[in-house]
N, C-alpha and C positions, 0 to 999 in steps of 0.2 A: 806112602801109607805106613802107619805104625800100628801094631797090634798091642793093645793095652788090656791087662786083666785087672778087674776090680770086683768088689763085693756089692751085690744088689742091696739097696737100702730097704727093700721090702722082705725078700725071702732069704737073704744072707748067703745066697749061693755065689760062688766065684764064677764070673762070666767074662767073656772077652769082647772087645770092640775094636773095629778098625777105625783109625783116626787119620784124617787128611792132614798131613804135616806141611802142606803148601800154604795153609792159612795161619796167620799168627794168633788169632783169637776167634773162638766160635762158641756159641751156645745153642743147644738143640735138645729135642726130646726124642728119646729112643725107648722102645718097649723092651723090658727084660725078656731074654730068650727063654727063661725058665718059667716065671710066674706071669708074664705078659703085662705087668704094671708099668706105667709110664715113669721114666727116669729123666730128670733134667740134668743134662751134662754140660759142664763148662770146661773148656780146654784152652790152654795157652801154649804156644809153640815158640821156642827160641833156638835159633841156629838149626832149624829142621828137627829139633829134639823136643819131646814133651817136657815142659817146664812146670805146668800146673794142671791138675785134673781134679774135678769135683763132680760127684754123682749124688744127687739129692732126690728124695721122694717129692711128689707133687701133692700139695694139699687139695683135697677134693671136697 
């Protein structure tokens, strides 16, 4: 597992997330721990390290 810090696209707070580095690519939705809005997260792992991370708001 990798802990990654990023900025919520809704409330702009710095939050952390644990990412499973055993998968090479994953996309999922996670609620912000501060404002509870849904964030679409896309992650790519290379050699067990985080190589790409994207956190986007979801159009409602």
